[in-house]
N, C-alpha and C positions, 0 to 999 in steps of 0.2 A: 504494500500500500504506500501511497505517497506521504511525504512529510509535510508539504505545504502546497495548497492549491489556490490559485488565483481564480476569481470569478468575474467574468466580463458580462454581467447582466444586472438587473435591477429589481427592486421591490419584492413582490411575493416570490418570484423565481429565485432571486439571490438568497432570501431568508431561508427558503426550503433547503437550498444546497448547504448553507452555513450550518443549519441544524443537523443535517446528515453527516457532514464532516466532523462536527463536534462529537457526535455519537461514535464515530470511528476513531477518534483521537487524532484527527488530522487538523493542522492549523489552516485557517481560512484568511484570504486577503481579498477584500472588496476593491475592485477597480470601478471608480465612479466619476461622473462628470461633476462640475462645480454646482450644477443645478440640483443634484441629488445628495449633496454632502450632508444636508440637514435631515434627511429621512432616517427613521429609527433603525432600519435594517443595516445601515452603514456602520452604526455603532456596535452592532452585535458581532461583527467579524473580529478576528484577532488583530488584523492590520487593515489599513486602507491606503490606497494610492489614488490621487486625483489625476484623471486622464486629460482633462482639458475643459473648454467651455461647454455650454449647454448643448449646442448642436451635436447630434449624433455623429455627423461627418467629422467633427473635430474631437470626438471622444470615443464612444463605444465602437464606431466603425472605422476608426483610423488605425490601420495596421501598425504603422511605425510607433504610435504612442502606446498602443496596447503591448506590443513586444517590448518596448523600453520599460514599461511598468512591470511586466512579468520578470524581466531581468533584474530590475532594481530591488524587488522584494525577495528574490531568490526562490521563487516558487518552482517546483519541478513539474507542475502540470497546470493546465488552464481549463476551466469548465466554461463553455460559452453560453450556458443557459439554454433557453428554448428558442432563441432568436438571435438578432444581431449577427454575429459571425459564425453561428452554429453550422451553417451549410456552405461556408466559404472555403472552397478547395485550395485557393491560392494562399489564404491565411493559414490553414492547417499545414500546408507544405512549409511555410516560413517557420512555424513553430517547430516542426520536425527538424529543420535545418539548424535551429538554435538549440536543439537538444531538450526541448520542452514537450511533454506529452500533451497532445490534444485529446480531450475527453469527448470523443466522438469517433465516427468511422474514419478509415484511412482516406487521405486526400484523393486517391485514385477513385474511390467509391463516391466521394462527394462530387467529383467531376462528372461521373456518369449520371447520378441522380439530379444534378443541376441542369441537365439538358433533358427537358421533358419529352422531346421527340425521340431521342435515343433510348430513354427509359421505356417508353411505350414499346419500342421494337424488342428490347430485352425481355419485357414481361410477356409480350405476345409469343415470342419464341419458346417460352417456358410454360405456356398453357393458360395464362390468365386472360379472361375475356376483355377485349379492347373495344373502345368506342371508335367509330369511323372518324379518321383524322387525316390531315395533310402532312406532307413533309414540311421542312422549314420553308417559309415563303421567301423567294429570292427573285431577282430579275426586275424588269420594269413593272410599273404599276399595273399595266394591262395583264402581264403574265401572272402577277400575284393574285389579281382579281379572278383570273380564269381558274387557277389552281384552287383557290378558296371556294369558288362557285361549284366546282366538281364534287366537293364534299356534300353539298346540299344544304338548303335552308330549312329551318332556322339553324344557325351555327353560332359558335362561340369563338371569338378571337382571343388568343392566349399568348403571353410571353413564353418563350422557350426556356427561360431561366427565371427563378424567383417564385413567389407565391403570395399568400395572404390576400388574394383577390385583386391585387394591383395589376392594372392593364387588362383585365378580363372584361370583354365587352360583348354582350349578346347582340346578334344581328338577325333580324327577322326576314329581311329581303335584300336583294342586290343593290337597291338604291342607297342604302346606308353603309355599304361595305367599305368604300374608299375612305370615308370619314372615320369609320371605326378603326381601320388599319393605321391611319395617321395618329389618332389619339392614343391607341394602344402602344404604338412604337415609342411615342414621346414619354408615356408613363413608364414603360419598361426601361428606357434609357435612364430616366431619373432614378428609378427605384433599384435597378439591378446592374446598371452600367453596360447594358447591351440591349439593342432594340430588335432582336430577332423574334419573329412571331410564327405561330402556326394556327390552324383552325381545326375545330372538331365539331361534330354534330351536337347541337344543343338539346339536351334532355330537359324538357320543361317540368319543373317542380319535382325533381327526383329526391330520393333520400340519400343522405351522405353517411355512408357506413365505412368505418375504418377498423383495421385489424392490428392489434399490438403484437409486435414480434421482438424476440430477444435472440441474438445469434453471436457466435464466438469466432467466426471465420471458417468454421468447418461444419457445425451443426446449429440447429435453431429450434425454438419452440414458440408457440403463441400463447397469449393471455386473453383470448376471446376477442370480442368486438365492442365498439362504441358507436352509438348513433349521434351524429353531430349535425342533424338536419336544420335545426333552428339557428338561423344566421341573419345578420344584417350587413348589407354591402359585401356579401359573400365571405363574411367573417363570422366565426362561431360565437354563439352567446349562451346556448344551453346544450349540454352534452349528457348522455346517459349510457350506462353499461348494465345489461346488454341492450341490444336493439329489439324493441317490441314488435310483435306481430309479424315476424319474418320466420321462414322455415328454419328450424334449428339445424337440421341436417345440412342444408346448403351453407349456412353460416359456418358450421364446423368444417365443411369441406374447403371453403375459401380460406379460412383461418389456417388450416394445415397446409394448404397450397402456398399461401403467402410466406409462411415460415420456411417451407422447403425451397421456394424460389430464391429468397434472400440468402439462404445458406449455400445454394449452388453458386451464387455470385461471389461468395467469400465475404459476405457482410459480417461485420465484427462489432456490432453495437446494438443499442436499443433503437428500434425504428417502427414506423407505421406505414402500412400499405392501405392507401385510401381508395375507395370505390364509390360509384354512384349506383343507385338501384331505382329502377322504374319497372312497374309491373309488366309493361309490354316488352321492354328491352332486357329485363333481368339485371344482373350485376355487370358493370363494366369498370375496368381499372381506370383510376384517375391519376395518381402519382405516388411516389414513395417520399415520405418525410424522414430523412436520415438523422433524426434527433428525437429528443423527448418533447412531447407536446404539452401544452398547458392542461389539457383535459386528461392527462394520465392519471390524475387523482381518482377518477371514478373507477378506473381499472384496479388501482391499488385497493380500493375499498371492497371490491367483490372478490379479490384474489389473495389479499394479505401480502402481496409482493411489493417490496420497496424498489421502485424503478430507478431512483437516483442512486441508491447504494449499488444497484446492479451496474449502472453506468461506470461508477468509480472502480468497481472490482474488475469489470471487463477491460477498462483502460489500463489497469495496473497489471494485467497479464493473466487474470483468472479465466478458466474455461468452464463450460457448462457443468461438468461433473462436480466442480467445487461450489456451484451456486445452489441455492435452495431449489428443491424439486417443484416445478409448477403444479398448480392444482388441476385436477381432472375435470372439475365442475365449478362454475362460479357460485358464490354464496350471496344470496340476496340481490338487491338492485341498488344502484347508486346514480345520483343525478347531480350535476354541477351547474351553477349559475355564475356567469361572469358579471361582476358589478362594475359598470363604467361611469366615469364622470361625463355624462352626456344626458341630453333630455330624452324623454320617452316618446317624442313625436317625430323628430327629424334625425335623431341619433347624431347630433353635432356635438363636439367636445365642449365641456363646461369646466374649464380650469378654475381654481380658486383655493381658498384655505379651508381645511376641514375643521370647522368650528365645533362640530360634534361628530364623533366617529366611534360608535359602540357596536361592534359586530355581535351577532347572536351567539349564544352558547347552549349547550345541552347535549344529552345523549343522542348519538347518531349524527351529530353536526360537526363538521370540520371546516375551519376557515383558514385560508391562505392569503396573507396580505403583507405588504411591506410598509404600510402607512399606519399612522396613529393620529389621535386628536391633536390639532394644531399644525399638522404637516400641510405643505402646499402641494397641490396637484398642478404641475406646470403644463404649458401647451406644447412642450418639446417632444413628447414621446406618446406611446400608446396610452390612452386614458383609463385603462383598467386599474381599479383600486383594490379589488379583492375578488376572491373566488369563494363561494359558499357551496359546500358539498354535503349532501344528505344521503344516508344509507338506511334502507329499510329491508324487511324480509321480502316484500313484494313491491312492484312498481308503484301502486297507488299509495302505499305507506311512505315510500321515499318522496314522492311528489307532494304529499300532504305535509310532510316534515319540512321540506325545503320551502314551501309556500309560507308556512308559519314562521320559519326562521327569517325569511326575507321581510316579513311584516314586523319583526322585532329589531331589524337592523336600523339603528338610528344614525342618520347622516344629515348634517346641516352645513351650509356654506357652499355647496355645489349642487347642481342638478344631477340626478342619477337615472338609470334605467330600471330602478326597482319596481315602479308601477307596471312597466311593460312585462317584466319577468313574471310577476305574480299573475298578471292577466293571462299570459301564455300558459303558465303551469295549470291554470284552471279552465283553459279554453277547451270546449268539448272535443274538437278534432284531435288536439294533442293528447288529451286525457284518454281518448279512445285508442291510442297507439298508432296514429296515422300522421306522424310528423313528416314534413317535406320542406324543401328549401324555399317554397313560396308561401309558407304558412305565416311568416312575419307580415308580409304585405296583406295577406288575407285578414289577419287580426286588426291591422291598422285601418282597414276599410270598414270594420264592424261599427255600426251606429253606437253601440254601447261603449266601445272604446273611445270613439271620437267625442262622445258626450262627456267623458272625464275631463276634457280640456275646454269644454264650452261652459262649464259651471262658473 
């Protein structure tokens, strides 16, 4: 195991990693921007190093500053958290050259999974069902339009690198395609440093189902699935494990296939195979996320498996025989809500000072946050301020528990999405086990929901 680990992430992510390192007897070093220096999680680490100004480009995403910080504190490994540089192959290679362990997959694997078109080819060759999609769009505008149109409408324009919904634009007909390509290329260049695009058939209102995999470069296993269909702006806000009202035999088959495919590729870390499901199309592969995801907590709750500790042990050289044996069946049901500093109408950020911040407590409730009362939520980063996770013996029990917990969450000083989350948890289509990616817009159109803002 490592002696000292630097953490290049923030808030709830960093606090969770600090806690796990402390349990393992490993020193932690928080790398943070000037804007985050006052947040409580920073003080919980054994050491802290300021990376630079508030801008992520000048701090968390700056290769040179992060490398210099790691060297200055003498850390022998770096944990990139669940974002920022977690999927950056070039950065992982720089760490390797500097003799520092990157707590994540090998740079070569990050390079493969960073190219969505190449990943789709790899998955298709190994038996995973694939959506109809194009190659990378190249050539003149007319040539790119022709290739995209061959895929068929409606379609989705997507960056070949990156994720998080950035640069993903649905196109219902050919008259909007040229403008969508231009917009997506611009967003991809700003977000990921490359403007390469491809298109795939748009599945309207599918379910988003992902499979948690652990592999050591030779073998792998799965920890069942999560349903992450409730989203806004193509970003997840409610996740649950397992996926309701889907055939268990098919879920198990895909989970086992996902673990097998990653193992044959030599995958050597914790990762997620993401799929979309539509009744007419069945399951189709979406992408591989070669890192731990925010929603991993619901998997931990139904399996008892510590995924952050697993990351650390794999990166330090452990292999599957030395890890805990995965469970053969999930226990109960878990659901997670992401609490954002944003309004519940337009989902626009709402920075400010947390004048009151009192998370819920009680049996079956888990809260992950890097904030506390009096802390400032700045406009510089993702506005998530907490995750609240509830576990019950059955789905209805978990949903009831989470709804009650969110009603007890006291937050003042900022707007939040708490009202939306509670409305969704009690929305009949969601309660019935029929979540899909269009359900957020459906709820927002409900007269009863609109009436909340007209009082």
